[in-house]
The first five atom37 places (N, CA, C, CB, O) and aatype in JSON, in Angstrom:
{
  "aatype": [16, 14, 19, 0, 7, 10, 10, 10, 0, 16, 7, 8, 7, 16, 10, 7, 17, 16, 12, 0, 0, 7, 16, 7, 1, 19, 9, 0, 3, 9, 19, 15, 7, 11, 0, 14, 3, 9, 3, 9, 16, 7, 10, 2, 12, 0, 1, 18, 7],
  "atom_mask": [
    [1, 1, 1, 1, 1],
    [1, 1, 1, 1, 1],
    [1, 1, 1, 1, 1],
    [1, 1, 1, 1, 1],
    [1, 1, 1, 0, 1],
    [1, 1, 1, 1, 1],
    [1, 1, 1, 1, 1],
    [1, 1, 1, 1, 1],
    [1, 1, 1, 1, 1],
    [1, 1, 1, 1, 1],
    [1, 1, 1, 0, 1],
    [1, 1, 1, 1, 1],
    [1, 1, 1, 0, 1],
    [1, 1, 1, 1, 1],
    [1, 1, 1, 1, 1],
    [1, 1, 1, 0, 1],
    [1, 1, 1, 1, 1],
    [1, 1, 1, 1, 1],
    [1, 1, 1, 1, 1],
    [1, 1, 1, 1, 1],
    [1, 1, 1, 1, 1],
    [1, 1, 1, 0, 1],
    [1, 1, 1, 1, 1],
    [1, 1, 1, 0, 1],
    [1, 1, 1, 1, 1],
    [1, 1, 1, 1, 1],
    [1, 1, 1, 1, 1],
    [1, 1, 1, 1, 1],
    [1, 1, 1, 1, 1],
    [1, 1, 1, 1, 1],
    [1, 1, 1, 1, 1],
    [1, 1, 1, 1, 1],
    [1, 1, 1, 0, 1],
    [1, 1, 1, 1, 1],
    [1, 1, 1, 1, 1],
    [1, 1, 1, 1, 1],
    [1, 1, 1, 1, 1],
    [1, 1, 1, 1, 1],
    [1, 1, 1, 1, 1],
    [1, 1, 1, 1, 1],
    [1, 1, 1, 1, 1],
    [1, 1, 1, 0, 1],
    [1, 1, 1, 1, 1],
    [1, 1, 1, 1, 1],
    [1, 1, 1, 1, 1],
    [1, 1, 1, 1, 1],
    [1, 1, 1, 1, 1],
    [1, 1, 1, 1, 1],
    [1, 1, 1, 0, 1]
  ],
  "atom_positions": [
    [[6.94, 2.48, 0.93], [7.29, 3.86, 1.28], [8.68, 3.87, 1.91], [6.24, 4.48, 2.24], [9.18, 2.83, 2.32]],
    [[9.3, 5.03, 1.99], [10.59, 5.14, 2.66], [10.5, 4.89, 4.17], [11.19, 6.51, 2.4], [11.52, 4.67, 4.82]],
    [[9.3, 4.92, 4.72], [9.1, 4.71, 6.15], [8.85, 3.23, 6.4], [7.92, 5.59, 6.69], [7.84, 2.68, 5.95]],
    [[9.74, 2.59, 7.11], [9.6, 1.16, 7.37], [8.29, 0.86, 8.09], [10.78, 0.65, 8.21], [7.95, 1.51, 9.08]],
    [[7.56, -0.12, 7.59], [6.32, -0.54, 8.23], [5.09, 0.26, 7.86], [0.0, 0.0, 0.0], [3.99, -0.07, 8.3]],
    [[5.25, 1.31, 7.07], [4.1, 2.13, 6.67], [3.49, 1.57, 5.4], [4.51, 3.61, 6.47], [4.17, 1.47, 4.37]],
    [[2.23, 1.2, 5.46], [1.51, 0.7, 4.29], [0.47, 1.72, 3.88], [0.86, -0.68, 4.59], [-0.24, 2.26, 4.73]],
    [[0.37, 1.99, 2.59], [-0.61, 2.93, 2.08], [-1.63, 2.19, 1.22], [0.07, 4.06, 1.26], [-1.26, 1.41, 0.35]],
    [[-2.88, 2.43, 1.46], [-3.96, 1.83, 0.67], [-4.78, 2.98, 0.09], [-4.86, 0.84, 1.53], [-5.83, 3.33, 0.63]],
    [[-4.29, 3.56, -0.99], [-4.91, 4.76, -1.55], [-5.18, 4.59, -3.04], [-4.02, 5.98, -1.32], [-4.83, 3.57, -3.64]],
    [[-5.79, 5.59, -3.62], [-5.95, 5.65, -5.07], [-7.14, 4.88, -5.62], [0.0, 0.0, 0.0], [-7.13, 4.51, -6.79]],
    [[-8.15, 4.64, -4.82], [-9.3, 3.89, -5.29], [-10.26, 4.72, -6.14], [-10.03, 3.31, -4.12], [-11.04, 4.17, -6.9]],
    [[-10.21, 6.03, -6.0], [-11.11, 6.89, -6.77], [-12.56, 6.56, -6.52], [0.0, 0.0, 0.0], [-12.97, 6.33, -5.38]],
    [[-13.35, 6.53, -7.58], [-14.78, 6.26, -7.44], [-15.09, 4.8, -7.14], [-15.51, 6.67, -8.71], [-16.24, 4.46, -6.87]],
    [[-14.08, 3.95, -7.18], [-14.29, 2.53, -6.89], [-13.93, 2.17, -5.45], [-13.47, 1.68, -7.84], [-13.69, 1.0, -5.14]],
    [[-13.88, 3.16, -4.59], [-13.46, 2.93, -3.2], [-14.19, 1.8, -2.51], [0.0, 0.0, 0.0], [-13.55, 0.9, -1.96]],
    [[-15.5, 1.81, -2.53], [-16.27, 0.75, -1.87], [-16.07, -0.59, -2.57], [-17.75, 1.11, -1.84], [-16.01, -1.63, -1.93]],
    [[-15.98, -0.55, -3.89], [-15.81, -1.78, -4.66], [-14.47, -2.44, -4.37], [-15.93, -1.49, -6.15], [-14.38, -3.66, -4.26]],
    [[-13.44, -1.63, -4.24], [-12.08, -2.15, -4.06], [-11.7, -2.4, -2.6], [-11.1, -1.18, -4.66], [-10.69, -3.05, -2.33]],
    [[-12.49, -1.89, -1.66], [-12.12, -1.94, -0.24], [-11.89, -3.35, 0.28], [-13.19, -1.28, 0.57], [-10.94, -3.58, 1.03]],
    [[-12.72, -4.29, -0.1], [-12.57, -5.66, 0.42], [-11.25, -6.28, -0.05], [-13.75, -6.54, -0.03], [-10.55, -6.92, 0.73]],
    [[-10.93, -6.1, -1.32], [-9.68, -6.63, -1.86], [-8.47, -5.97, -1.24], [0.0, 0.0, 0.0], [-7.49, -6.63, -0.91]],
    [[-8.55, -4.65, -1.09], [-7.45, -3.91, -0.48], [-7.24, -4.36, 0.97], [-7.72, -2.4, -0.53], [-6.11, -4.56, 1.4]],
    [[-8.32, -4.5, 1.7], [-8.22, -4.96, 3.08], [-7.59, -6.33, 3.18], [0.0, 0.0, 0.0], [-6.8, -6.6, 4.09]],
    [[-7.94, -7.19, 2.25], [-7.37, -8.55, 2.24], [-5.86, -8.51, 1.98], [-8.06, -9.42, 1.16], [-5.09, -9.19, 2.65]],
    [[-5.46, -7.7, 1.0], [-4.03, -7.58, 0.68], [-3.25, -7.01, 1.86], [-3.83, -6.68, -0.56], [-2.21, -7.55, 2.23]],
    [[-3.76, -5.94, 2.46], [-3.07, -5.32, 3.6], [-2.98, -6.31, 4.76], [-3.8, -4.03, 4.04], [-1.94, -6.41, 5.41]],
    [[-4.06, -7.03, 5.03], [-4.05, -8.02, 6.12], [-3.0, -9.1, 5.87], [-5.43, -8.66, 6.28], [-2.29, -9.51, 6.78]],
    [[-2.91, -9.57, 4.62], [-1.9, -10.58, 4.29], [-0.49, -10.04, 4.51], [-2.06, -11.04, 2.83], [0.35, -10.71, 5.1]],
    [[-0.24, -8.82, 4.04], [1.1, -8.23, 4.18], [1.47, -8.04, 5.65], [1.16, -6.88, 3.44], [2.57, -8.38, 6.07]],
    [[0.54, -7.5, 6.43], [0.79, -7.27, 7.86], [1.05, -8.6, 8.58], [-0.4, -6.53, 8.51], [1.84, -8.66, 9.52]],
    [[0.38, -9.65, 8.13], [0.54, -10.98, 8.74], [1.79, -11.7, 8.26], [-0.67, -11.83, 8.45], [2.11, -12.79, 8.74]],
    [[2.5, -11.09, 7.31], [3.72, -11.71, 6.8], [3.48, -12.75, 5.72], [0.0, 0.0, 0.0], [4.39, -13.5, 5.38]],
    [[2.26, -12.8, 5.18], [1.93, -13.77, 4.13], [1.98, -13.09, 2.77], [0.54, -14.39, 4.38], [1.81, -11.88, 2.66]],
    [[2.22, -13.88, 1.75], [2.13, -13.36, 0.38], [0.66, -13.13, 0.06], [2.8, -14.35, -0.65], [-0.17, -14.0, 0.33]],
    [[0.32, -11.97, -0.51], [-1.09, -11.7, -0.83], [-1.66, -12.72, -1.81], [-1.23, -10.29, -1.41], [-0.98, -13.14, -2.75]],
    [[-2.9, -13.12, -1.58], [-3.59, -14.02, -2.5], [-3.91, -13.32, -3.82], [-4.88, -14.55, -1.86], [-4.09, -13.98, -4.85]],
    [[-3.97, -12.0, -3.79], [-4.28, -11.19, -4.97], [-2.97, -10.7, -5.57], [-5.22, -9.99, -4.6], [-2.08, -10.25, -4.85]],
    [[-2.84, -10.79, -6.89], [-1.63, -10.34, -7.58], [-1.52, -8.82, -7.52], [-1.63, -10.82, -9.07], [-2.38, -8.11, -8.04]],
    [[-0.47, -8.32, -6.87], [-0.29, -6.88, -6.71], [0.96, -6.37, -7.44], [-0.2, -6.52, -5.23], [1.41, -5.25, -7.18]],
    [[1.53, -7.17, -8.33], [2.79, -6.79, -8.97], [2.68, -5.48, -9.75], [3.24, -7.89, -9.9], [3.65, -4.73, -9.81]],
    [[1.54, -5.18, -10.34], [1.4, -3.94, -11.11], [1.01, -2.74, -10.28], [0.0, 0.0, 0.0], [0.78, -1.66, -10.83]],
    [[0.94, -2.88, -8.97], [0.47, -1.8, -8.11], [1.59, -1.09, -7.35], [-0.52, -2.33, -7.13], [1.31, -0.31, -6.44]],
    [[2.83, -1.34, -7.7], [3.97, -0.74, -7.03], [4.14, 0.72, -7.47], [5.25, -1.54, -7.32], [3.99, 1.03, -8.65]],
    [[4.46, 1.6, -6.53], [4.66, 3.02, -6.85], [5.8, 3.24, -7.83], [4.93, 3.81, -5.58], [5.83, 4.26, -8.53]],
    [[6.73, 2.31, -7.91], [7.87, 2.44, -8.82], [7.43, 2.47, -10.28], [8.85, 1.29, -8.59], [8.21, 2.89, -11.14]],
    [[6.23, 2.04, -10.58], [5.76, 2.04, -11.97], [5.61, 3.46, -12.52], [4.42, 1.31, -12.07], [5.52, 3.65, -13.73]],
    [[5.58, 4.44, -11.64], [5.45, 5.83, -12.07], [6.78, 6.5, -12.36], [4.71, 6.63, -11.03], [6.85, 7.69, -12.64]],
    [[7.83, 5.73, -12.3], [9.08, 6.25, -12.76], [10.12, 6.61, -11.83], [0.0, 0.0, 0.0], [11.19, 7.06, -12.24]]
  ]
}
């Protein structure tokens, strides 16, 4: 996001509960300064143009 330090974990739709554990893991890795164990390259907002 344009706001430094702001992380958004949205867009799960009907899979919210299913995706929550993976999302939490990714956010925890990012906040801790580690590279996420889960590949997130296709999840960047820039993909929408």
